[in-house]
C-alpha positions in Angstrom: 152.5 165.8 212.4 155.4 163.9 210.6 155.1 161.1 208.1 155.3 157.4 209.0 155.8 156.3 205.3 157.2 157.7 202.1 159.4 160.4 203.7 163.0 161.3 203.0 165.9 162.8 205.0 165.0 166.1 203.4 161.3 166.1 204.2 159.1 164.4 206.7 156.1 166.7 206.1 152.6 165.2 205.4 150.1 166.1 202.8 147.4 168.2 204.5 144.4 167.7 202.1 141.3 165.7 202.8 139.9 166.1 199.2 143.1 164.7 197.7 142.9 161.6 199.8 139.4 160.8 198.6 140.3 161.6 195.0 143.3 159.2 195.2 141.1 156.5 196.6 138.4 156.9 194.0 140.6 156.7 190.9 140.2 160.3 189.9 142.3 161.9 187.1 143.8 165.3 186.7 143.3 166.9 183.2 146.0 169.4 182.2 147.0 171.5 179.3 150.7 172.3 178.8 152.4 175.4 177.4 152.1 174.0 173.8 148.3 173.6 174.3 148.7 169.8 174.5 146.1 168.1 176.7 146.9 165.2 178.9 145.5 163.3 181.9 147.4 162.1 185.0 146.0 159.5 187.3 145.4 161.2 190.6 147.1 158.5 192.5 150.2 159.3 190.5 149.8 163.1 190.5 151.6 163.8 193.8 155.2 162.7 194.3 157.3 161.7 197.2 159.9 164.3 198.4 163.1 162.4 197.7 165.8 165.0 197.6 163.5 167.6 196.1 160.8 168.3 198.7 159.9 171.6 197.1 158.4 169.7 194.2 155.3 167.9 195.5 153.5 167.0 192.2 154.1 165.8 188.7 152.5 168.8 186.9 154.8 169.8 184.0 156.4 173.2 184.1 153.9 175.9 182.9 151.0 173.4 182.7 147.6 174.2 184.1 145.0 171.9 185.6 141.8 172.3 183.6 139.6 169.8 185.5 139.5 166.7 187.7 137.5 163.7 186.6 136.0 161.0 188.7 136.2 157.5 187.2 132.9 155.7 186.7 133.1 153.1 189.4 130.8 151.2 191.8 132.2 152.7 195.0 129.6 155.4 195.5 127.3 153.1 197.5 129.8 151.9 200.1 132.3 154.6 200.9 133.5 156.4 204.1 136.0 159.0 205.3 137.5 159.1 208.7 139.5 162.0 210.0 141.3 162.1 213.3 142.8 165.3 214.5 144.0 166.8 217.8 140.9 169.0 218.1 137.8 169.6 216.0 139.0 173.1 215.5 142.2 171.9 213.8 142.0 171.6 210.1 144.7 169.1 209.4 144.3 165.4 210.2 146.8 163.5 212.3 145.5 160.5 210.3 142.7 160.2 207.7 141.3 157.3 205.7 139.2 157.2 202.6 137.7 153.8 202.1 135.4 152.4 199.4 134.1 149.0 198.8 132.4 147.4 195.7 130.1 144.8 197.3 128.0 142.1 195.8 125.8 140.7 198.6 128.4 140.7 201.4 131.4 139.8 199.2 134.1 142.5 198.5 134.6 142.6 194.7 137.1 145.5 194.9 138.4 147.9 197.6 140.1 151.2 197.8 142.0 152.6 200.8 143.9 155.9 200.9 145.3 157.9 203.8 146.3 161.4 204.7 148.5 162.6 207.5 150.9 159.7 207.0 153.0 160.6 204.0 154.0 163.5 201.7 151.2 162.6 199.3 147.9 160.8 199.7 148.9 157.2 200.4 147.2 154.2 198.8 147.3 150.9 200.7 147.5 148.5 197.7 148.4 145.4 199.6 145.4 145.8 201.9 143.1 146.4 198.9 144.4 143.2 197.2 143.8 141.3 200.5 140.2 142.4 200.8 139.3 141.5 197.2 137.0 138.4 197.2 136.6 138.4 201.0 133.5 138.6 203.1 132.9 142.2 204.4 133.5 141.5 208.1 135.4 143.1 211.0 137.8 140.2 210.9 138.9 140.9 207.4 138.9 144.7 208.0 141.2 144.2 211.0 143.6 142.0 208.9 143.6 144.6 206.0 144.5 147.3 208.6 147.3 145.1 209.9 148.6 144.6 206.4 148.5 148.3 205.8 150.4 149.2 208.9 153.1 146.5 208.8 156.6 147.7 208.1 155.8 151.4 208.7 158.8 153.3 210.1 157.7 156.0 212.5 160.0 158.9 213.4 160.8 159.8 217.0 157.6 160.9 218.7 155.0 159.7 216.1 154.7 156.0 216.6 151.2 156.6 218.0 150.1 157.3 214.4 150.5 153.6 213.5 147.9 152.6 216.1 145.7 155.5 215.1 145.9 154.6 211.4 145.1 150.9 212.1 142.0 151.9 214.0 141.0 154.5 211.4 141.3 151.9 208.6 139.1 149.5 210.4 136.5 152.2 211.3 136.4 153.5 207.7 135.9 150.0 206.3 133.2 149.3 208.8 131.5 152.6 208.0 131.4 151.6 204.4 128.8 149.0 205.4 126.5 151.5 207.2 126.9 154.5 204.9 
């Protein structure tokens, strides 16, 4: 259940939420109000923080602030999106690996892409380099495989969780492929 990216010596725990992974992928924002009644908005992809040497603080919500709502960005991803969740057993709530994928397609060309994962880091993890790679490419299994390879390059598994890298690669490919049939 440990992280393969974004962890620290103080914390190797992974973020357990499915909803947060999808919200990070779809460019949501968190609306807050602070103790002085000042309103603000935080991009969801920036809301959670990595553990560093303060693993007890897992988000960037200011002290005494409240979340008032979560907004979804107006974007073209609703037509071609998918979520893949892999867990030990169906009865288990938390994912070993999960992937939220969304594509903005024109004909069969990828105009833009979003990829985020759960079960791999202390926060929902965006795969920006893979998203950039997909932009402008044909939506095909060949390009989905390359994007998954880009996402999983350089990950540093801990003792006993290297299997997550192979699982993640397959989940990314599957989620992207599912975007075409959803």
